[in-house]
N, C-alpha and C positions, 0 to 999 in steps of 0.2 A: 411495487411493494411485494414482499415475499408472500407467496401463496399460502393459503391455509393448510394445504396438503404438506408443503415443505416444513412449515412450523410444527405440524402434528408429527411428522416423521422424526424430527429432531427431539421433540418432547418424549416420544415413545422410546426411542433408542436410549436416551439419557436416563429415563426412569427405570428402564430395564438394566441399566449399568453395563450396556454393551459398548465396547470401544468402536468408534466410527469416525469417519472423516467427512468434511463438508466443504463446499465452496459455493459462494453466492456472487453473481456478477454485480457490477456497479448499479445497474438499473433495478436490481432485485427482482427481475422477471425470469431468471434462469438459475436453477439450483442443482448441484450435484451432491448427493448424500448417499453414503453407503458404508457398510461395515468394512473393516480393513481388508478382508479377503475379497470383497466385491471389487474394490478399486484395483487390487493386485491382479485380479482375473481380467480386468479391462485393460491392463497394461499401464494404468495411471500410477506414476511414481511420485513419492511424497516424502518430504522430510519436514518435520515439525519439531525443532529443538533437538532433543535427544532421540526422538523416534524417527525411524525411516523404514520403508517397506521394500528396500532394494539393496543389493550389494554394490558398493562403489565400484565403478568401472575404471580401469586404467586407461588414460587417454594420452595422446601425444603431448610431449612437453614443449614442442616448438611454439613460438609466438603465434597467436591466432590472427588470421587476416580479418580485418574489420573496417569497412569503409561506409560510414553513415552518409546519407544524403538528406540532411535536415531541411525542414521547411525554410523558405526564404525569410529574411528579416521583414520584408514588406508584407508578406502574407501573415506572418506572426503579429506584426504591429497592428494590422487591421482587427484581428481578434482581440488583441490587448486593448485597443481603444474601445471596443464594445464593453469589455469588462470594466475598464477604468471609468467609463461614463456612468455605469451603474454604481460604482463605488463613490464617485463624486456626488451622485444623486442621493446617497444614503440608503440604497437598496440592499447593500451588502457591506460587510467590513473586510471580508477576505474571500477571494475566489481562487480555486485551484484550476489553472488553465493548462491543458495538455494538448499535445500534437503527436501524430505518428511520424516516425522517421524510417523510411526504407533503408535497409542495410545490406550491402554486398559482402558476403562472407562464404567461405567454403565449408563452414561448420553447419551441421544440421541442428535441429532442435535438441536431439538426443545428446549430441556432443556438447552443445552449450550447457545443457542441464548438468551433465556429469563433470564438466570442467569448472563450472562456477562454484565458488565458495560463498555460502550464505547460510544463516541459521534456519531460513524457511525457504523450501524449494518445492516446486510441483512441475511435473511434466504430464501433459495430456497429449499423447501422440497425435500428430497431424493438426493440432490446434494451437498450443502455446507452451512455453516454458517460463517459469517464474523463479527468480532467485532474490528474494526480498530480505532487506535488512530490518524491516519495520514490523514490530509486534502490533497486533490489534488489541485484543484483550486476553488476559491470562487469569484463570480462576484456580486458586489453591485454597482448599479448606474453607470455602465460602467467602474468601477475599477476592474481589475482582479488581484487576489493575489494567491500566492502559498506558501506552508509551508513545505519545505523538512525536513525530520526527519532522521538524521544520527548521530549515537553515542548512545550507551546503556551501562549502568553500574548498578551493584547492589547498590541500594540506601542506604543500611545499612552498606556498607564498610566505614571505617574511611576516612573522607575527600573525599567522593565519588564525590561531585560536582567539587572540585578542580582537582582531578585526571582526570576526563573525559575531562575537559576543557583544561588541560595542555598536554594531550596525543598527541604526534606528529602524530601518525597514524590517530587518530580520527580527528585531525585538517585538515590533508591533504584530508581525505575523505570528510569532510564537505565542505571545500572550493571548491573542485572539483564539488560537486553537486550544490552548490549555483551558481557557474559560469555557469554550464550547464543549470540550470533552468532560470537563468537570460537571457541567449541566447535564450532559448525556448520562453520566454515571448516576447522577442524582435521581434519574427517572427509574432506575432499577435497584439502587443500593442506598445505604445510609452511611453516615460518618465518612463522607467523601472528602478527601484532602489531597493536596499536592505534596508528594513525598520527596521528590527531587525536581529541581527546576533548572533547565538548560544545562545539561551535562553533555559532554562531547564524546562521540565515537569516531574511530578512524577506520576507513574502508579502503582496501587496496584493490585497484582495478587494472585492466589491461591498458588503460590510457593515462591515468594519473591517480594519485592518492587523494582522498577526500576526507574532510571533517564534516560530520553531520551532528546537528544539535537536537537533543531529545529532552523530554521531561517524563516524570512518572506520577500518575494519579491513581488513587485506589479508594475503595469503599467496601462495605460489608453487605453481602447479599442476605436476604431474609430466609432463615430456616433452611429447609431442603429445597434448593433452587432447581434441582434436576428435572422435575416434571414440567418446568416452565422455561427450560433452556432455550428452546426455539423462540419463545416470545421475547426473552431477554435480548437475544441476538437481533431480532427484528426491530426492537426499540432503538438499537444503537447504530443501525445501518442507514445510509452508507457511512463509512468512516469519515469523521470530521476533518482529518488531516488531508484528505484528498477530495474534499468537497468545499466546505467553507462555512461562513456564518453570516446571518442566520441560515440554517440548512435548507429549508424549503424553498425560499426565494433564490438562494444561491444555485440550487440545482436547475432552476429555470434559466438562470443566466449562463450556466455552463452549457446547457443544451443550445441556447442561442449562439454563443460564441464558438463552440466546437462543431456544431452542425451535424453530428453523427453520434450514435451510441458508443460508449466505451466497451461494452461487453464485460468480459471478466477482468480486464485491466482496471485496477483500483477497486476491484471487489475484495472480498475477504475469503480466506481459506483457514481451516483449522481442524483440530482433532480433539475428541473427548476420549480419554483413556480408561473410562469406567468410573472415574471419580472427579477428575480435574480437566480443565480446558486450556489448550494452547492454540493461539490463532495469530494470523498475520495479515497485513494489508498487501494486496497483490500489486506491488510496484516492482520496477526492474523486470519488465515484461516483454517477451518476444513472441509474436504470433505469426503463424503461417497464413499467408494470403495466396490468392491465385497468381500473383505476380512476384512472390518471394517473401522473405522475412521482413517483418516490420517491428521496430522497437517503439514502445510508447513511453513518453516522459513529459514532465512539466514542472510547475511550481506554483506557489501561492502568490497572488497579486494583491497588494494593498494600495492605498492612495499614495504611498511613498515610493512605489515601484517605478523603475525606469525600464522601458521596453527593451533596450539593448542588453541590459544586465539580465533580464529575465530570459531573453532569447539565448544568451550565452549559457545560462544555467540549464536550460532545456537540453542544449547540445552536450554540456558536461555530463549529464546524467545518462547519455547514450553509451553505456559501457557494459562489459561483462566482468565480474569480479574474479579475474584470473591474474595472479601475480606474475 
């Protein structure tokens, strides 16, 4: 759970109307919070929608070398069976299962960060780079919105859009997350409603083009939310799209199946600009380890899921968005 000190820091900065950035890890036991100038001084680079604290760097145009070494199907299947057993027992309706994938590449974290194209990016030198396509929550004039992203398919397959939207497993997964996040927003807002349901975004990568399915849910925050911004964020963490439902029990299942903390992978990052908030889920994540770079990826598992399909999806998501 987010510490009282971290919540208080967010509340204070927001009440003062000072622009600041924040990042919380998935387990909510590590937080990075600081004014824009503090992050720049530490060399932490950040892009959140239209805002960035760095000058884009020209990088080589040659194709990037990128050799993933994904977890074996047998190892993945064992974790899948743990999750699927809980789903069949009714302990959860949806579990996000993830794995690390070592990647051989000549690119550094800095090069990956600067070459990647995404609306939400972060580079913490020596630790990780994020290039996320998924918004977490957005606050504009007291209206809070969230944009769960669930469902991925190779965009170049015949009738890809029709296939992903008609897939029973993908529909069940998406409906579950929309319902979860609608309930999450109801904890902090009123007049919560689904504004858009299952729209498609196209993402270009160094390996293949993807279609991803999202929805938009919004509600109205009460009065001046700013002195309680930290409490609001704490109520919504971790992000439902990268955990599952019901959240508390599903987090226990994730810990059992994955066997190790995720750290900042699938945490959230964001910025308060003095009035409004833009934030993102920290997916499409590369971290520096003692043995090299590791990419983290995964997907939602339901009772309709097939282990081979889910293993393939995990591998498909090991990409950098470089055209």
